[in-house]
C-alpha positions in Angstrom: -19.3 -36.5 0.6 -21.6 -34.1 2.5 -18.6 -32.5 4.2 -16.9 -32.0 0.8 -20.0 -30.4 -0.6 -20.3 -28.1 2.5 -16.7 -27.0 2.1 -17.3 -25.7 -1.4 -18.0 -22.1 -2.1 -21.6 -21.2 -2.9 -22.4 -19.1 -6.0 -22.8 -16.0 -3.8 -19.5 -16.6 -2.0 -17.7 -17.1 -5.4 -19.2 -13.9 -6.8 -18.3 -11.9 -3.7 -14.7 -13.2 -3.8 -14.4 -12.4 -7.5 -14.9 -8.7 -6.9 -11.6 -8.5 -5.1 -10.1 -10.0 -8.2 -11.9 -7.3 -10.2 -11.0 -4.1 -8.3 -7.5 -4.8 -7.1 -6.0 -3.7 -10.4 -7.1 -0.1 -9.5 -4.9 -0.2 -6.4 -1.8 -1.2 -8.5 -2.3 0.6 -11.8 -4.0 3.8 -10.7 -3.2 4.3 -7.0 0.3 3.0 -6.7 2.5 2.1 -9.7 1.6 3.5 -13.1 -0.9 6.4 -13.2 1.0 8.4 -10.5 4.1 8.5 -12.7 2.1 9.5 -15.7 0.4 12.3 -13.7 3.6 13.6 -12.2 5.3 13.7 -15.6 2.5 15.8 -16.9 2.0 18.0 -13.9 5.7 18.9 -13.6 7.8 19.5 -10.5 4.8 20.1 -8.3 3.1 16.9 -9.5 3.9 14.8 -6.4 2.6 17.7 -4.2 -0.8 17.8 -6.0 -1.0 14.0 -6.1 -0.6 13.9 -2.3 -3.3 16.6 -1.9 -5.7 14.7 -4.2 -5.1 11.4 -2.3 -5.5 13.1 1.1 -8.7 14.9 0.1 -10.2 11.6 -1.2 -9.2 9.7 2.0 -10.7 12.4 4.2 -14.0 12.6 2.2 -14.5 8.9 2.2 -13.6 8.5 5.9 -16.1 11.2 6.9 -18.9 10.0 4.7 -18.5 6.3 5.5 -20.7 6.1 8.6 -23.5 8.0 6.9 -23.3 6.0 3.7 -23.2 2.8 5.7 -26.3 3.8 7.7 -28.1 4.6 4.5 -27.1 1.3 2.9 -28.6 -0.7 5.8 -32.1 0.2 4.6 -33.8 -2.5 2.6 -32.7 -2.5 -1.1 -30.2 0.3 -0.6 -26.9 -1.5 -0.2 -26.8 -3.0 -3.8 -27.9 0.3 -5.3 -25.1 2.2 -3.5 -22.5 -0.4 -4.3 -23.4 -0.3 -8.0 -23.4 3.5 -8.1 -20.0 3.8 -6.6 -18.5 1.0 -8.6 -19.7 2.4 -11.9 -18.6 5.9 -10.8 -15.1 4.5 -10.3 -15.1 2.5 -13.5 -16.3 5.3 -15.8 -14.1 8.0 -14.3 -11.1 5.8 -14.4 -11.7 5.1 -18.1 -12.0 8.8 -18.8 -8.5 9.4 -17.4 -7.1 7.8 -20.6 -8.6 10.6 -22.7 -7.5 13.5 -20.6 -4.4 15.6 -21.5 -4.7 18.4 -18.8 -3.2 17.4 -15.5 -5.8 19.4 -13.6 -8.6 17.5 -15.1 -6.7 14.2 -14.5 -6.4 15.1 -10.8 -10.1 15.8 -10.6 -10.8 12.5 -12.4 -8.5 10.6 -10.1 -10.2 12.0 -7.0 -13.7 11.0 -8.3 -12.5 7.6 -9.4 -10.8 7.0 -6.0 -14.1 8.0 -4.2 -15.9 5.4 -6.4 -13.3 2.7 -5.6 -13.3 3.4 -1.8 -17.0 3.8 -1.6 -17.7 0.5 -3.4 -15.2 -1.2 -1.1 -17.2 -0.1 1.9 -20.3 -1.8 0.7 -18.4 -4.8 -0.6 -16.9 -5.4 2.8 -20.3 -5.3 4.5 -21.8 -7.7 2.0 -19.6 -10.4 3.6 -22.4 -10.8 6.2 -24.9 -11.3 3.4 -23.1 -14.0 1.4 -21.9 -16.4 4.1 -22.2 -17.6 7.7 -20.1 -16.7 10.7 -18.4 -20.1 10.6 -17.3 -19.6 7.0 -16.6 -15.9 7.2 -12.8 -16.2 7.8 -12.4 -18.5 4.9 -14.4 -16.4 2.5 -12.8 -13.2 3.5 -9.3 -14.7 3.2 -10.0 -16.1 -0.3 -11.1 -12.6 -1.3 -7.8 -11.1 -0.4 -5.9 -14.0 -1.9 -7.7 -13.6 -5.3 -7.1 -9.9 -5.2 -3.4 -10.4 -4.7 -2.8 -13.1 -7.4 -5.4 -11.7 -9.9 -6.1 -8.0 -9.9 -2.8 -7.1 -8.3 -0.7 -9.2 -10.7 -2.1 -10.2 -14.0 -3.3 -6.9 -15.5 -0.4 -5.1 -13.8 2.2 -7.3 -15.5 0.3 -6.9 -18.8 0.4 -3.1 -18.4 4.2 -3.2 -17.6 4.7 -5.4 -20.6 3.0 -2.8 -22.9 5.0 0.1 -21.4 8.3 -1.8 -21.9 7.4 -2.8 -25.4 6.1 0.6 -26.7 8.1 2.8 -24.3 7.0 4.3 -21.0 6.1 7.6 -22.7 4.0 5.9 -25.3 0.4 7.3 -25.2 -0.9 4.0 -26.4 0.8 2.1 -23.6 -0.4 4.5 -21.0 -4.0 4.4 -22.3 -3.8 0.6 -22.2 -2.7 0.6 -18.6 -5.7 2.8 -17.7 -8.3 1.2 -19.9 -7.5 -2.4 -18.9 -8.1 -1.2 -15.3 -11.7 -0.2 -16.1 -12.4 -3.2 -18.3 -11.0 -5.7 -15.8 -12.8 -4.0 -12.9 -16.2 -3.9 -14.7 -16.0 -7.3 -16.4 -15.2 -9.3 -13.2 -17.8 -7.3 -11.2 -20.7 -8.8 -13.3 -21.0 -12.0 -11.2 -21.3 -9.8 -8.1 -24.0 -7.7 -9.7 -25.9 -10.8 -10.8 -25.6 -13.1 -7.8 -25.1 -11.0 -4.6 -28.1 -9.4 -2.8 -28.7 -7.8 0.5 -30.1 -10.4 2.9 -29.9 -8.5 6.2 -31.5 -5.0 6.4 -33.6 -2.7 8.5 -36.9 -1.3 7.5 -37.3 2.4 7.0 -39.5 3.9 9.6 -41.2 7.2 10.0 -39.5 10.4 8.9 -37.0 11.2 6.2 -34.2 8.9 5.2 -31.6 11.6 6.0 -33.0 12.0 9.5 -33.1 8.3 10.2 -29.6 8.0 8.8 -28.1 10.6 11.2 -30.1 9.0 14.1 -28.7 5.5 13.2 -25.1 6.8 13.0 -25.3 8.4 16.4 -26.9 5.2 17.8 -24.2 3.0 16.4 -21.4 5.3 17.7 -22.9 5.0 21.2 -23.3 1.2 20.9 -19.7 0.8 19.9 -18.5 2.7 23.0 -20.8 0.7 25.2 -19.7 -2.7 24.0 -16.3 -3.2 25.8 -15.3 -6.1 23.5 -16.1 -4.3 20.3 -14.6 -1.0 21.4 -11.3 -2.7 22.5 -11.1 -4.6 19.2 -11.6 -1.4 17.2 -8.9 0.3 19.3 -6.5 -2.6 18.8 -7.3 -2.6 15.0 -6.5 1.1 14.8 -3.0 0.5 16.2 -2.0 -2.6 14.3 -3.6 -1.7 11.0 -1.8 1.6 11.2 1.4 -0.3 11.4 0.4 -2.6 8.5 -0.4 0.4 6.3 2.8 2.2 7.2 4.9 -0.8 6.4 3.3 -1.0 3.0 3.7 2.8 2.3 7.3 3.4 3.5 9.1 0.1 2.6 10.5 1.3 -0.7 11.2 4.8 0.6 13.1 3.3 3.6 15.1 1.0 1.3 15.9 3.9 -1.0 17.1 6.0 1.9 19.5 3.2 2.8 20.8 3.0 -0.8 19.2 -0.3 -1.8 18.6 -0.9 -5.5 15.2 0.1 -6.8 14.8 -2.9 -9.2 15.6 -5.4 -6.4 13.1 -3.8 -4.1 10.3 -3.8 -6.8 11.0 -7.5 -7.4 10.9 -8.2 -3.7 7.6 -6.5 -3.4 6.2 -8.5 -6.3 7.3 -11.6 -4.3 5.2 -10.2 -1.4 2.2 -10.2 -3.7 2.8 -13.8 -4.8 3.4 -15.1 -1.3 0.4 -13.3 0.0 -2.0 -15.3 -2.1 -1.6 -18.8 -0.5 -0.8 -17.3 2.8 -4.1 -15.5 3.0 -5.9 -18.8 2.3 -3.9 -20.6 4.9 -4.4 -17.8 7.4 -8.2 -18.2 7.1 -8.0 -22.0 7.7 -5.8 -21.5 10.7 -8.2 -18.9 12.1 -11.0 -21.5 12.0 -8.7 -24.0 13.9 -7.0 -21.7 16.4 -9.6 -18.8 16.7 -9.4 -15.5 14.8 -8.1 -13.5 17.8 -5.1 -15.9 18.3 -4.2 -15.6 14.6 -4.4 -11.8 14.8 -2.0 -11.9 17.7 0.3 -14.2 15.8 0.2 -11.9 12.8 1.0 -8.9 14.9 3.9 -10.8 16.5 5.3 -11.5 13.0 5.0 -7.8 12.2 7.0 -7.0 15.4 9.7 -9.3 14.1 9.6 -7.5 10.7 10.0 -4.2 12.5 13.0 -5.6 14.4 14.6 -6.9 11.2 13.9 -3.6 9.5 15.6 -1.7 12.4 18.7 -3.9 12.3 18.8 -3.7 8.5 19.2 0.1 8.7 21.1 0.3 12.0 23.8 -2.0 10.7 24.1 -0.3 7.3 23.9 3.4 8.3 27.5 3.6 9.8 29.0 2.4 6.5 26.6 4.6 4.6 27.4 7.7 6.6 31.2 7.0 6.4 31.1 6.6 2.6 28.7 9.6 2.1 30.9 11.9 4.3 34.0 11.0 2.3 32.2 11.2 -1.1 30.6 14.6 -0.3 34.1 16.0 0.6 35.4 14.6 -2.7 32.6 16.1 -4.8 33.0 19.5 -3.1 36.7 19.4 -4.1 35.9 18.2 -7.6 33.3 20.9 -8.1 35.8 23.6 -7.1 38.7 22.1 -9.1 36.6 21.5 -12.2 35.1 25.0 -12.7 35.2 25.8 -16.4 34.4 29.2 -17.7 32.3 29.4 -20.8 30.7 25.9 -20.4 26.9 26.2 -20.1 25.3 24.0 -17.3 28.8 22.7 -16.2 27.7 22.5 -12.6 24.6 20.5 -13.4 26.6 18.2 -15.7 29.3 17.7 -13.0 26.7 16.8 -10.5 25.2 14.2 -12.9 28.6 12.7 -13.6 29.5 12.4 -9.9 26.1 10.8 -9.1 26.6 8.2 -11.8 30.2 7.7 -10.6 29.0 7.0 -7.1 26.6 4.3 -8.4 29.4 2.6 -10.4 31.8 2.6 -7.5 29.2 0.9 -5.3 28.5 -1.7 -8.0 32.2 -2.4 -8.4 32.3 -1.5 -12.1 35.8 -0.1 -12.5 35.8 -0.3 -16.3 32.5 1.6 -16.7 33.8 4.2 -14.2 36.9 4.8 -16.4 34.7 5.2 -19.5 32.0 7.4 -17.8 31.4 10.5 -20.0 30.5 14.0 -18.9 27.2 14.9 -20.6 27.8 18.3 -22.2 26.6 17.7 -25.8 26.5 21.4 -26.9 30.0 22.3 -25.5 33.2 22.5 -27.4 35.1 19.2 -26.9 38.4 21.1 -26.8 37.1 22.8 -23.6 35.4 19.9 -22.0 38.2 17.3 -22.6 40.4 18.7 -19.8 37.3 18.8 -17.5 36.5 15.2 -18.4 40.0 14.1 -17.7 40.1 15.9 -14.4 36.8 14.4 -13.2 37.8 10.9 -14.3 41.1 11.1 -12.5 39.4 12.4 -9.3 36.8 9.6 -9.4 39.4 6.8 -10.0 41.7 8.2 -7.3 38.8 8.3 -4.8 37.8 4.7 -5.6 41.4 3.5 -5.2 42.1 5.4 -1.9 38.7 4.5 -0.4 38.5 0.9 -1.6 38.0 -0.5 2.0 35.3 2.0 2.7 33.5 1.2 -0.5 33.8 -2.6 0.1 32.3 -2.2 3.6 29.4 -0.2 2.3 28.8 -2.6 -0.6 28.8 -5.6 1.8 26.4 -3.8 4.0 24.1 -3.1 1.1 24.2 -6.8 0.0 23.4 -7.9 3.6 20.6 -5.4 3.9 19.2 -6.3 0.5 18.9 -9.9 1.7 17.2 -8.8 4.8 14.8 -6.7 2.7 13.9 -9.8 0.8 13.4 -11.7 4.0 11.1 -9.0 5.3 9.2 -9.0 2.0 8.5 -12.7 2.3 7.5 -12.3 6.0 5.1 -9.5 5.1 3.6 -11.6 2.4 2.8 -14.4 4.9 0.7 -12.1 7.1 -0.3 -9.0 5.2 -3.4 -10.4 3.4 -4.3 -12.7 6.4 -4.4 -9.9 9.0 -6.5 -7.7 6.8 -8.8 -10.6 5.8 -9.5 -12.0 9.3 -9.8 -8.5 10.7 -12.6 -7.8 8.3 -14.3 -11.2 8.9 -13.9 -11.0 12.7 -15.5 -7.5 12.8 -18.4 -8.9 10.6 -19.0 -11.6 13.3 -19.1 -9.1 16.1 -21.7 -6.7 14.7 -25.4 -6.9 14.1 -26.0 -8.3 10.6 -29.0 -6.1 9.8 -26.8 -3.0 10.4 -23.5 -4.4 9.2 -22.9 -1.6 6.7 -23.4 1.0 9.3 -20.8 -0.6 11.5 -18.4 -1.1 8.6 -18.7 2.6 8.0 -17.0 3.2 11.4 -14.6 0.3 10.7 -13.6 2.1 7.5 -13.0 5.4 9.4 -10.4 3.6 11.6 -8.8 2.0 8.6 -8.5 5.3 6.7 -7.3 7.5 9.6 -4.9 4.8 10.9 -2.6 5.3 7.9 -1.9 8.9 9.1 -0.2 8.2 12.5 2.4 5.7 11.4 4.1 7.7 8.6 4.0 10.8 10.9 5.8 8.9 13.7 8.3 7.4 11.3 9.2 10.8 9.9 9.3 12.5 13.3 11.5 9.9 15.1 13.7 9.6 12.0 14.2 13.3 11.7 14.8 13.9 15.4 17.3 11.0 15.6 18.9 11.6 12.2 18.6 7.9 11.4 15.8 6.3 9.4 16.3 3.0 11.3 15.0 4.6 14.5 11.9 5.5 12.7 11.0 1.8 12.3 11.0 1.4 16.1 8.1 3.8 16.2 6.1 1.2 14.1 7.1 -1.4 16.7 5.2 0.6 19.3 2.1 0.6 17.2 2.1 -3.2 16.9 2.9 -3.6 20.5 -0.1 -1.3 21.5 -2.4 -3.4 19.3 -1.0 -6.6 20.6 -1.5 -5.6 24.3 -5.0 -4.2 23.7 -6.0 -7.5 21.9 -4.7 -9.5 24.8 -6.6 -7.4 27.4 -9.7 -7.7 25.3 -9.8 -11.6 25.5 -12.7 -11.9 28.0 -14.9 -9.1 26.6 -14.4 -10.4 23.1 -15.2 -14.0 24.1 -18.4 -12.8 25.8 -19.3 -10.8 22.7 -18.7 -13.8 20.4 -20.9 -16.0 22.6 -23.7 -13.5 22.5 -23.5 -13.2 18.7 -23.5 -17.0 18.4 -26.7 -17.1 20.5 -28.3 -14.6 18.3 -27.5 -16.5 15.1 
């Protein structure tokens, strides 16, 4: 009975876990899925460019400020105040986005709300050392990620998508709903945290100004991290493998799109990732308690190396069929464009390109009837003029499909095989994505001084923010130099391998550091 009671979450632990449920909706609705498309549609052709700039500026600002904010938060009574400020900053500015009509103001609002979201997460992570013990840290951290996946990342997101489908994606009401539910969900489920979680470990403010002490503490922490071999090696390993994790998340759909996989199928596969990640995160925390956190991190990295291998084969096996089809289709479209020039038809070139793009998709889907009935979109042109052009294009498309039936079948079979592999990767990612993030957070919390946990988590946050820069750059560089996206995935394999080797070499220093922290507890 005593053991059962001890295994239950305390009120503080439950309240801390619930904040991940509260704020994860921001990551899906505002950062990833819904608001970016709203912003780009309003900003026009340069919308994606400005969105990228806004995201980069936010990441850079938060990364540079994290150590200083962390050091300031370690003073008595400061952590809760700073958490509340940044959380409310994020909630309020997110809500204001629903009432903005100028894309420039929306960009400014997004940057401020993102700073609030990221800043609050910094303090939230470090509160882990205040709400639980070292023995329970893996379990509590894992449940946080699990509840974020199944709650904030799923329920309000599905509700928002439902509204957009019901009222139409361009509906202002549906768009406002998707934004406002983010703020309401975030604020509402943050209340238990605000009521029940308090700073337990802290340092007293000494002589001098808070700013001077803060800078002094940041410099001291940086030196202590470099002097502790175990902690330094863990942070280096974390930099490499978390870079790989972040890159897998950010490029997966882009990689699949480049290979010609269906967008709907990929979105559904990624939704499965979210669902699988919930129980897997909890299981991962339990296994970390049984087999040690370091071993579970090594296991997760090994799974990611398998994922990279599958991803490479997925592309490597598909690209020859894709290249052969694209080469033949490009030649056909060039001939069709030359043969179908029609004087006096406005936007004929653009309409022909649209027709040929739609025809390509129908060929690969095996829809012969739809291909025969595909219409050339020239609504303002004289039908007497467009009819011969329509007939010529239809005949060209049908002839190509018949003459290249084997080529099309090969490519279609490759797409089907690669789609299955994409689903397999999505499930594999779901088994380790939440777990590796959760136990990395809890393991770091066990290794650092509790009274200065926020300060150390500030540096931890820097590595997490800057890590997502290297992976995409390597993927793009190797892919462009080789001319094949599949080779870009091998660059990610090297990141996981570097993290894996570093973590193996760090075994003795980390064991010594763990023992010293257990003795201090």
